C-alpha positions as CSV (number, residue, x, y, z in Angstrom):
1,M,0.0,0.0,0.0
2,A,1.3,3.5,-0.9
3,Q,2.7,5.4,2.1
4,G,3.3,9.0,2.9
5,Q,5.9,9.5,5.7
6,G,4.6,6.3,7.3
7,H,0.9,6.9,6.7
8,S,-1.1,4.7,4.4
9,V,-3.6,5.7,1.8
10,D,-6.4,4.5,4.1
11,E,-5.1,6.8,6.9
12,Y,-5.2,9.8,4.5
13,L,-8.7,8.9,3.4
14,E,-9.9,8.6,7.0
15,T,-8.4,12.0,7.7
16,I,-10.1,13.6,4.7
17,Y,-13.4,11.9,5.7
18,F,-13.0,13.4,9.2
19,L,-12.3,16.9,7.8
20,A,-15.3,16.6,5.4
21,F,-17.8,15.3,7.9
22,P,-16.7,16.4,11.4
23,I,-20.2,17.3,12.3
24,G,-23.2,18.5,10.4
25,E,-22.9,19.7,6.8
26,Y,-20.0,19.1,4.5
27,R,-17.6,22.1,4.9
28,P,-14.4,21.4,3.0
29,A,-11.4,23.7,3.3
30,S,-11.1,25.9,0.3
31,G,-7.9,25.7,-1.7
32,A,-5.4,23.0,-2.4
33,S,-2.9,24.5,0.2
34,A,-5.6,24.7,2.8
35,I,-6.6,21.1,2.7
36,A,-3.0,20.0,2.5
37,S,-2.2,22.0,5.6
38,R,-5.1,20.6,7.6
39,V,-4.3,17.0,6.6
40,A,-0.6,17.5,7.4
41,E,-1.5,18.9,10.8
42,M,-3.8,16.0,11.7
43,L,-1.3,13.4,10.5
44,G,1.8,15.1,11.8
45,V,3.5,15.2,8.4
46,S,4.9,18.0,6.3
47,R,2.6,19.9,4.0
48,A,4.7,18.9,1.0
49,S,4.3,15.2,2.0
50,A,0.5,15.6,2.4
51,G,0.3,17.5,-0.9
52,E,2.1,14.7,-2.7
53,M,-0.2,12.1,-1.3
54,L,-3.3,14.2,-2.2
55,K,-2.0,14.2,-5.8
56,R,-1.7,10.4,-5.6
57,L,-5.2,10.0,-4.3
58,E,-6.5,12.2,-7.0
59,A,-4.6,10.2,-9.7
60,E,-6.1,7.0,-8.2
61,G,-9.6,8.4,-8.4
62,L,-10.2,8.5,-4.7
63,I,-10.5,12.3,-4.4
64,E,-11.3,15.1,-6.8
65,R,-10.8,18.9,-6.7
66,G,-13.9,21.0,-6.2
67,E,-14.6,24.5,-7.5
68,H,-12.1,26.1,-5.1
69,K,-9.5,23.3,-5.3
70,E,-10.8,21.7,-2.1
71,A,-10.3,17.9,-1.8
72,L,-13.6,16.0,-2.3
73,L,-14.0,12.3,-1.8
74,T,-15.2,10.6,-5.0
75,T,-17.9,7.9,-4.7
76,T,-15.1,5.3,-4.7
77,G,-13.0,7.3,-2.2
78,R,-15.9,7.9,0.1
79,A,-16.9,4.2,0.1
80,R,-13.4,3.2,1.0
81,A,-13.1,5.9,3.6
82,E,-16.3,4.7,5.3
83,K,-14.9,1.2,5.5
84,V,-11.7,2.5,7.0
85,V,-13.6,4.5,9.6
86,R,-15.9,1.6,10.6
87,K,-12.8,-0.7,10.9
88,H,-11.0,1.8,13.1
89,R,-14.0,2.2,15.4
90,L,-14.6,-1.6,15.8
91,I,-10.9,-2.2,16.5
92,E,-11.0,0.4,19.2
93,R,-13.9,-1.5,20.8
94,M,-12.0,-4.7,20.6
95,L,-9.0,-3.1,22.3
96,T,-11.2,-1.7,25.1
97,D,-13.7,-4.5,25.6
98,F,-11.5,-7.5,25.1
99,M,-8.0,-6.3,25.9
100,G,-8.4,-3.8,28.7
101,Y,-6.9,-0.8,27.0
102,T,-8.2,2.6,28.0
103,A,-10.3,4.5,25.5
104,A,-7.5,6.9,24.8
105,E,-4.9,4.1,24.4
106,A,-7.3,2.3,22.0
107,H,-7.3,5.1,19.5
108,V,-3.5,5.1,19.2
109,H,-3.2,1.4,18.8
110,A,-6.2,1.2,16.4
111,D,-4.2,3.6,14.1
112,D,-1.3,1.2,14.2
113,L,-3.4,-1.9,13.7
114,G,-5.8,-0.8,11.0
115,D,-3.9,-1.9,8.0
116,T,-3.3,-5.4,9.5
117,F,-7.0,-6.4,9.7
118,T,-8.8,-7.8,6.7
119,E,-12.5,-7.2,6.0
120,D,-13.3,-10.7,7.2
121,M,-11.5,-10.1,10.5
122,V,-13.4,-6.8,11.0
123,E,-16.8,-8.6,10.5
124,R,-15.7,-11.3,13.0
125,I,-14.8,-8.6,15.5
126,D,-18.2,-7.0,14.9
127,R,-20.0,-10.3,15.6
128,Q,-17.9,-11.2,18.6
129,L,-18.6,-7.8,20.1
130,G,-22.3,-8.1,19.6
131,H,-22.5,-5.5,16.9
132,P,-21.6,-2.4,19.0
133,E,-23.2,0.8,18.0
134,R,-20.4,3.1,18.9
135,C,-16.6,3.3,19.4
136,P,-15.3,4.2,22.9
137,H,-15.4,7.9,22.0
138,G,-19.0,7.9,20.9
139,W,-18.7,7.8,17.2
140,P,-21.3,5.4,15.5
141,T,-20.0,2.3,13.8
142,D,-22.8,2.8,11.2
143,V,-21.7,5.7,9.1
144,E,-25.2,6.3,7.8
145,F,-26.5,6.7,11.3
146,E,-23.6,9.0,12.0
147,K,-24.7,11.4,9.3
148,E,-28.3,11.3,10.6
149,E,-27.2,12.0,14.2
150,N,-25.0,14.9,13.0
151,L,-28.1,16.9,12.5
152,H,-28.9,16.7,16.2
153,L,-25.4,17.5,17.6
154,A,-23.2,20.6,17.8
155,P,-19.8,21.4,19.2
156,L,-19.9,22.9,22.7
157,T,-18.8,26.2,21.3
158,D,-22.1,26.6,19.6
159,L,-24.2,26.5,22.8
160,P,-25.5,29.6,24.5
161,P,-24.5,30.1,28.2
162,G,-26.9,28.4,30.6
163,S,-27.4,25.5,28.2
164,K,-27.6,21.9,29.6
165,A,-26.4,19.2,27.3
166,T,-24.9,15.7,27.1
167,I,-21.5,14.8,25.6
168,V,-22.1,12.4,22.7
169,R,-18.8,12.3,20.9
170,L,-15.2,13.3,21.5
171,A,-12.9,14.6,18.8
172,E,-10.2,11.8,18.6
173,H,-7.6,12.9,16.1
174,D,-5.5,14.8,18.7
175,G,-4.2,12.2,21.1
176,D,-3.2,14.7,23.8
177,L,-6.6,16.3,23.8
178,L,-8.3,13.0,23.9
179,H,-6.3,12.0,27.0
180,W,-7.2,15.3,28.5
181,F,-11.0,14.7,28.0
182,Y,-10.8,11.4,29.8
183,D,-8.6,12.8,32.6
184,Q,-11.2,15.5,33.2
185,G,-14.1,13.0,33.2
186,L,-15.5,14.3,30.0
187,A,-16.5,11.0,28.4
188,P,-19.5,10.3,26.2
189,G,-22.7,10.3,28.2
190,T,-21.5,13.0,30.6
191,D,-24.2,15.6,31.4
192,F,-23.1,19.2,32.0
193,E,-24.2,22.8,32.1
194,L,-22.4,25.6,30.2
195,L,-21.9,28.4,32.7
196,G,-20.3,30.9,30.4
197,A,-18.0,31.6,27.5
198,Q,-15.4,34.4,27.8
199,T,-14.1,36.6,25.0
200,S,-10.7,35.1,25.7
201,G,-12.0,31.8,24.3
202,Q,-12.3,30.1,27.7
203,F,-15.4,28.0,28.4
204,T,-16.6,27.0,31.9
205,I,-18.9,24.1,32.5
206,R,-20.4,22.4,35.6
207,V,-20.1,18.6,35.8
208,D,-21.4,16.8,38.9
209,G,-21.2,20.0,40.9
210,A,-17.6,20.8,39.9
211,E,-16.6,23.6,37.5
212,K,-14.2,22.9,34.7
213,T,-12.6,25.4,32.4
214,M,-11.3,24.7,28.9
215,G,-10.0,26.5,25.8
216,E,-11.8,26.9,22.5
217,K,-9.9,23.9,20.9
218,A,-11.2,21.5,23.6
219,A,-14.7,23.0,23.5
220,Q,-14.8,22.5,19.7
221,G,-13.9,18.9,20.2
222,L,-16.9,18.0,22.4
223,Y,-19.9,17.2,20.2
224,V,-23.0,17.4,22.4
225,R,-26.8,17.1,22.3
226,A,-28.6,19.9,24.0
227,A,-31.1,18.9,26.7
């Protein structure tokens, strides 16, 4: 499988899928350099390396360029990306449910293991797990349900002060941030009240009677359902 600084085609497709459908409507970054920069940042590679892999994906018919040179998954690319995403989420569940890894650890190991599992193995994992509906971080294993649920979720940053909500999903592509969420007790299913948002980009929430403050990046990574 083609690689870009240690990352496979599938990892690139998964990253582009995440950027295209993080929540709600499709909002791709405009411009070839913009998408290359965002992919490079998420995968920890150089923009030049990401740009070369994007060219390769385009040549293989997995992505195409939109009106503003943004990277769009083709029908073939989207189908492959959805399989990769589902595989990743099921492997995470295997690691937490069967092997005792923490949810944060499972994400890192699932990235390393993804290319080693065949489709048959993934289906066997799904059956052995009893067809789990979500990965440990709250993302549905059924990508069609994921898109439907997107319509009912929003990042914490979109809530008005005083809102009560439940955390449904955690952004998982920043390992340090993911660990921080769990260290703070901000797991899927956690109820909270947004006390306020400051102009400095700090957000304060109340969870189980305790107040927690976070920056805008963390708040944007908590996808919630308002009460």
